[in-house]
N, C-alpha and C positions, 0 to 999 in steps of 0.2 A: 504493500500498501504506499502511495506516495505520500510526501511529508503532509502537503496540503490535505489529503483527504486523512490523515490522522488527527490532524488539528480541527479540522471539522467537524469530526465524530467528536472529538473533545468536547468542544463549543456547544454541540447540541446536547450531550449528556449531562452537562452542567447546566444548561438552560433548563432542560426537563427537571433537575432535581431543585433548580428555584423557582419553577413552576409549582410542585409540589408544595415547596415550604409556603409560597404565598397562598394557595388555597387552604392551607390550614392554619392561617396567619392568626386566628381569634384564638388558637391554642398552642401558640408559639410555643410555651414551655414544655408542652408535651412532646413536640415535634422534636424539639432541641435535644430530650432525653432520650429521645428513639435515634438520635443523630450520633448521641455519645455514649449510650451504653450497650454498643454494637457488640460484634465478636471479631476478634484478630485470629488469624491463621497463618502458619506457614507450612511449606512443603519442600523439603531439600532432598536431592537424590545426587549422589557423587557416583557416576558411573564409568566402569573401561570397557570398551569395546574393541574387539579385532576381527579382522575380516582377512581370510585367505580365499582367493581365485586361482583357477587355472587359465588365467589370460596374460596380456602384456601390462595390466598395470600393476601397479607395488601395492603389496601388501598394504592395509590400514591397520592404523591403531588411534582409539582417541580415551582421554580422559577428561570428562565433563563435569561441571558442576552446574546443576540446575534447580533455580529457588523460585519458590511462587510466595509471595506476600498478599495476603487479602483483607480487608476489612468490610463486614457487612452489616448494616445497621439492623437495630431492632425493628420491629413492625410497628406501624403508628396508621391506625384506622385501616387496616390491610395493606399497605403501602411498605416498602422497604427498599434499600438499594445496596448493592455490592460493588467493589472494585479491588481489582487483582492485578498486580503486577509479575511479567514472567522474564527471568532472566537465565542464560547459559554461557557459561564462561570455558574455554581451555584451562585444564589445569597442570602447572609442571612441564607446560610448552609440549604437551603430548597431543600433537593437534597434526599427525601424518595421516590425513583422509580427505577425500574431494568431496564437496556438496555441490552438484551440478547446477542447479537454478542460482546460487549465489554466484558462481565463479569460483569459489574458495579452492583453492589446487587443483583446477579443473584439470581433467584428462590425465592426473599424474597416479593419483592413489585409486584403490576400490572406496565405494561409496558408504560413507556412514551420515545419515541426513541428521545430523544434530548441529547447525551451524550456530555460532555466535549470536546472540541477539539479546535486545532489551525492548520488551513491549507491553502494551497494554493486553492482558489475556482474557478478563471479561471486565465488563462496566454497563452494567443495567440499573433499571428499575424495575420493580416487581410489585404488582397488586395480587393477593392471594386471600381467596373465601373457603369454604369447604366443599365447593363445589367447581371451583372455576379459578384459573391463575392465568395470568401473563406477563410477559418479561419484554421488554423493548430495551434494546442496545447490544453490545457484543457479549455474546455467551455460548456456554456448552451446550450443544443439542444432540442427543442421541435417541435411538427409535431400535425398539425389539433388542436383538442381539447383536448390534453395531454393524449387522453384515451391510445394510444400505447407507446408515447414517449413522456415525459415531466420532468419536473425541480423539482416535491414534494416540491414546497415553502413553502406549509404550513410549513413543520419542519424546526429546527433551522438550521441544516445542510442540504442544498437544495443538490439535484443530478446533477453532473456535469459529463463531459465525455473526455475522453482524445482520440483524433483523430485529423479528418480533415473533414470538412463540407463544401460544396460547393452549391451555388443557381444560377440558370441560368434561365434567362427570355427572349429568343428570341423574341418574340412576344408579343404583347399587350395582356395582360388577361390570359399569359400562363406561369406556374412557375413550374419548374423540381430543385428537390432537392436531393442530395445525401450525406450521410456521412458515413465514414467508423470509428468505434470505436475500440481503443485497450484496453481501459478500461473503466469500469463503476465504478463512484464515488459514492456511495452510501450514505445513511443517518446517519450512525452510526462514522463520523471520517474516519480514515483510515482501520481501520481493518478488515473492510468486504468489501474492495472495489475487483472488480473484473476482473481479465483478460481476454480478449475479441476476438473474430473477427467477428464484428457484420458489417452487410451493412444494411444501410437504403437507401429505394427510394421512392418518392412521388412527385406526377406530379398531379398539380391541373389546371383546367380551369374554369374561371368565365364566365358564362353566364347571359343572359337577367333576366333569373329565379331562381339562385343559384349557388354555388360554387360546382363542381364536381371534385371529387378526386379519384385517384388509389394509392395503395401503394403495397409495397413489402417490409416486415422487416425480415431479415434472421439474425438469432442470433444465435451466437456460444460460448460457454465459452471454455476459452484457458487452459485446462487441462490435455493435453495429453489423451484425450477420446474422441470416436467418440459421438459427441453430436450435434442436431441443433434442433431449435425451429423455423419454416418458417410460416410467415403469410402472406396472401394477400387478400387484401379487395377494395372494392369501398365505397365511402361516398358521399351524396349529402346534401347540406345544403343551405337554403336560406329563403327568406321574402318576404311578398306582404301587398299592402295597401288594407282593406276593408273600404272604408269611413274614418272614423276616427281609425279603430283598424287596430294594425300591427299584420299579420299572421306569425307564425313562423313554418318552418317544417324541419326534416332533416330524412335522411334514411341511415343506413349505414349495411353492410354485408360483412364478413370476414370469411376463411378460414384457419383453422392452423393445422400443421403435426409438432409432436415431436418426434424427433426419438434418439435413444441412441443404444448401442452395444447389447443391451437386450429388449428394447421396442419401440413400434410403435404405435403412437396415431394420433387418427383426432378429431377435433371439431371446431365447426361453431360458430359465433358470430353475433348477430342481435342487433341492435338499432334503435329504431322509435320513433320519438319526434315530437309533436306538441304543439304549444302555441299559445297565443295574448297577445298583450299589448293594454291596454286600459284605460283610466283615472289614467295614471301614475302607473299601477298595471300590473304586468306581470305574466299570469297563465300558467303553462306547465306540460303536462302529456307525461312521458317516459316509454317505457317498451323494457327491455334491457335483452337481455338472452346470457350468458356465457356457452356454452354447454358442455356436456357431451359426452365423448366414453365409454357408456355402463357401465356408474356407476364408471368408472377406472380411468377417467382422467378428470380435469376440463382445460377448455380454460385459457390459462397464458397471462399476460400483464406484463411482470418482468418490462419494464422500462417506467411505467406509472406515472402519479401522480394520483397515488389511491386513497390518502385522497378526491379525487375530485368527486368518484363514489362510490355506491354501501354504503352510510351512513358516516357520520363522526364520529361514532364510531369506525372505523377500524377495523370491524370484519370479513371483506371479502377481506383482502390486498392478499391471496390465495384462488382462486377458489376453494372448496370443490369438491371431486371427481365426485359427483353427479351434477356438473353444478350448476348454478344460475340464477334465474329468478327474476327481480327486476322491481317490476312495481312501480314506484314514481309519486309524485304530488308535485309542487312548485309553492307557490307562493311569490312573493318579491314586494317591492316599497319603496316609501321613507316618512320618518316622522322626525320631529323637527331636521331637516338638515342633517340626516343621512342616510342610508339603512337597511330595515330590509329582513329578509330571513324565510320563515317556508317550510321545506320537509319533507314528510312522503312518508315511504319507507316499500313495503310488499315483504318479501323473500319466494320463494319458489323452490325448487330443479327442474332442468331441467331433470332428470331422476331418480325419486324418487324409493325408497327401499322401503320394508317393516316399516324399522325402521325411514327411512330419508325422510321426503318429507316438511314439515312448517319448513323453516329456519329463521322464528320469523319476528319481524317488527321493524320499527324504526321511530323517531320525531326528527330532527333537526331545532334549531332555532339559530337566529344570527341578531345582530347588530353591525354595523360599522358606524364610523361617522370621516371625516376628520376635524381638526381644522387649518385654514391657509394653507398657503403653502405647511408647511413642516411634521406637525404632526398628526397622526390618533389614533384611540382607538377602542376597539372592545370587545364584549363579545358575547361567542358560548356555546351552550349546545347540548349534544347528547345524547338520552336514548334509548338504545336497549333493546328490550324485546326478549329473546331467544325462540326459537321453537324445533325442535327435536336436534339440537347440540347447541354448543354454551352455554354461561350463562348471565344474564342480566347485563347488563354495564351501567353506567354513566358518563359522562365526561361533565367537564367545564372549559372553559378558560377564563381570563382574560386579555388584553395585549395593551399597549400603543408603539406607535413609531415615530421613526422620519427619514427623508430622507433629505438630504442635497447635 
């Protein structure tokens, strides 16, 4: 986001806050109390990341410290506000990595998408009642399991959005959500932020056997061209007990159309997942298809928390034009006071060609542990073995964090 855009946004936020204050001027003391008796929070994460790839790029390593500082006012007549700043710094000179969109060490090392930056992470005004809430400003917006709309919290610069979001629960078990996004604040500081005209619609109903959700995500980049990425889908997820075993299940289907002045593509999405929790161990199998339009277009999820899906090595942040089928197996549990996870992925093309069919496989390992109320640490490893495209990739992370 250019400097003048950031300034304009800050002025608009300040003006809105002053407007709330003037509306409540007859109760200035109460309003002042709401401003001054709020809650301050901090979230700090020091992380080391190492990347090795079988290509011409040099191996990458990064030691970065991400800090978030936030203040949330108390509620007054249903109104509250939040301001949160975010900063990321390279520590001890350990910055041997490339961040393509920012131009940092361009073309030298493998990519680690954690640039240095300081920015407004969130800044919004909120109104909330028992059945209705609305936020205006820069904010985190997520939908369902983050497959289509997420905050990319794994990266040091998480994804937020400028716009308006609302949630309405007119009756018990029914939730209606809407959001309008005027800017996507991506994970590369401000240089790769995108002006948009996005509309997000999501409705869910809780039944006795699971949660049924329908959605429509209508995305448009505001760049003075004709373009649209429209996705409509249904999702169902739930669980049940069979004796001492908890059975997990979910199914999701979506259809997508991508249009511009020169192109018109269509593709489908499918995810089926089942699992069980027994003796403290969770085992799951998932079958996910990001479809292809005759080998010329792959189903896209540009607002997703992509790191959560299709392998932690992040080899499929963009779906190949041949599409992607991901058959994965996950086992997780607890040991020595922490949680462990093992995931195996087998990747193939949805619309295979003579040269592109096998898209490789990946093994992911993780162990995390909390220490007391405020501290945590973790180790994570991803090993991707290439198929007909990509290259072998190994990634390692070590981190410690603190929240106050």
